[in-house]
C-alpha positions as a printed Julia matrix, in Angstrom:
166×3 Matrix{Float64}:
 -0.03    0.0     0.12
  2.76    2.54    0.8
  3.87    1.94   -2.93
  0.61    3.43   -4.13
  1.16    6.69   -2.33
  4.78    7.24   -3.86
  3.16    7.07   -7.31
  0.76    9.79   -6.69
  2.95   12.09   -4.31
  4.77   13.73   -7.74
  3.7    16.17  -10.12
  2.28   15.09  -13.48
  3.99   16.25  -16.59
  0.93   18.29  -17.85
  0.67   20.22  -14.52
  4.74   20.88  -14.7
  4.21   22.11  -18.53
  1.11   24.43  -17.48
  3.25   25.86  -14.58
  6.24   26.63  -16.76
  4.08   28.37  -19.45
  2.37   30.47  -16.67
  5.64   31.63  -15.22
  7.1    32.26  -18.81
  3.89   34.29  -19.65
  4.11   36.3   -16.36
  7.87   37.27  -16.89
  7.09   38.32  -20.39
  4.32   40.63  -19.23
  6.55   42.22  -16.74
  9.18   42.6   -19.23
  6.84   44.26  -22.03
  5.54   46.65  -18.88
  9.22   47.58  -18.44
 10.32   48.02  -21.78
  7.14   49.99  -22.92
  7.98   52.7   -19.9
 11.69   52.92  -21.19
 10.52   53.09  -24.83
  7.92   55.74  -24.11
 10.31   57.9   -22.55
 12.91   57.54  -25.29
 10.5    58.07  -28.24
  9.16   61.55  -26.6
 12.64   62.76  -26.98
 13.08   61.46  -30.5
 10.07   62.93  -31.72
 10.82   66.39  -30.69
 14.21   65.73  -32.58
 12.62   64.69  -35.71
 10.04   67.46  -35.43
 13.13   70.02  -35.21
 15.0    68.22  -38.19
 11.66   68.55  -40.13
 11.88   72.36  -39.64
 15.33   72.72  -40.44
 14.57   70.72  -43.8
 12.04   73.48  -44.57
 14.32   76.44  -43.86
 16.61   77.37  -46.73
 18.37   80.47  -47.4
 21.45   81.7   -49.49
 23.93   84.39  -49.77
 22.83   86.46  -52.71
 25.79   88.83  -52.8
 28.74   90.31  -50.93
 29.62   93.74  -51.56
 32.69   95.74  -50.33
 32.77   99.55  -49.58
 36.54  100.28  -49.24
 36.01  103.97  -48.17
 33.71  103.09  -45.01
 35.3   100.02  -44.34
 32.12   97.93  -44.5
 31.11   94.49  -45.79
 27.5    94.13  -47.14
 26.05   90.59  -46.81
 22.58   90.04  -48.38
 20.59   86.81  -47.24
 17.49   85.7   -49.28
 15.14   83.16  -47.31
 13.97   80.93  -49.95
 12.66   78.12  -47.94
  9.19   77.43  -46.55
  9.2    78.93  -42.93
 11.0    82.09  -41.31
 14.7    82.07  -40.85
 16.44   83.35  -37.9
 20.23   84.38  -38.63
 22.31   84.0   -35.25
 25.64   84.08  -36.72
 27.95   85.11  -39.3
 31.61   83.95  -39.71
 34.02   85.95  -41.92
 37.05   83.98  -42.58
 36.65   81.84  -39.49
 36.02   84.98  -37.38
 32.71   84.57  -35.58
 30.33   87.54  -35.34
 27.54   87.25  -32.6
 24.64   89.36  -32.23
 25.67   91.1   -28.96
 26.73   94.55  -28.39
 30.32   95.26  -28.52
 33.19   94.23  -30.87
 34.77   90.82  -31.6
 38.09   90.55  -32.91
 38.0    94.24  -34.42
 34.68   93.26  -36.25
 31.63   95.12  -35.57
 28.68   92.73  -34.52
 25.38   92.42  -36.46
 21.8    92.66  -35.32
 20.08   89.34  -35.92
 17.38   89.1   -38.78
 14.24   86.98  -38.8
 13.23   86.86  -42.18
  9.94   85.9   -43.71
  9.53   83.7   -46.64
 11.15   85.51  -49.8
 12.5    88.3   -47.76
 16.25   89.73  -47.82
 18.19   90.49  -44.49
 20.98   92.9   -45.17
 24.06   92.99  -42.67
 26.62   95.56  -42.55
 30.02   94.37  -40.89
 32.69   97.09  -39.8
 36.02   96.93  -38.93
 38.49   99.79  -37.7
 40.84  101.01  -40.02
 44.31   99.91  -39.46
 43.35   96.53  -38.11
 46.24   94.58  -39.7
 48.0    92.07  -38.21
 51.47   90.82  -39.05
 49.97   87.5   -40.8
 46.85   89.26  -42.23
 45.6    92.67  -43.57
 42.06   92.37  -44.75
 41.78   95.48  -47.05
 44.69   94.39  -49.33
 43.06   94.18  -52.79
 42.34   90.7   -54.05
 42.17   88.94  -50.64
 39.53   86.17  -50.33
 36.72   86.46  -47.87
 34.91   83.07  -46.98
 31.51   84.19  -45.49
 29.2    81.62  -43.68
 25.68   82.61  -42.29
 24.32   80.36  -39.74
 20.56   79.9   -38.59
 19.37   79.2   -35.32
 18.29   75.99  -36.39
 21.73   74.91  -37.57
 21.63   75.34  -41.31
 24.61   77.34  -43.06
 25.07   78.95  -46.39
 28.54   79.82  -47.51
 29.94   82.37  -49.96
 33.36   83.03  -51.3
 34.27   86.65  -52.45
 37.33   88.42  -53.38
 38.05   91.72  -51.86
 38.17   95.31  -53.26
């Protein structure tokens, strides 16, 4: 009689399989809940990134012309908005020298005021530098010097223009 009870004390293979499936499904549910929270936080940041990049792709501008006035020591830069949305010009670089829209001077160059141009509009920037600002390696108003002008927007787009000095 003792032998009969030993056979009945074990768990059947069907019950063991049901327990393993239940444990696996519960672990999968916990994993999905955890991954969903992590992915939700990540996708919120990526959605903002792609929205900003979409706006940057709609923004387009060109430097139409760069004029030099040797008597007044000025460079005039004309930027046209040819994109689908307004632009906000925040920086101009001339030969690697950064100009920022703040008061004061930077490296001998006068700063400019930022321009928010609507679609089809033209922004004009007049850049000054003092007379006699020649360094031993560079004198800007020597006839024939090359000026490399880069205009940057608030969304990170840039337009470049190369001009020969007066």
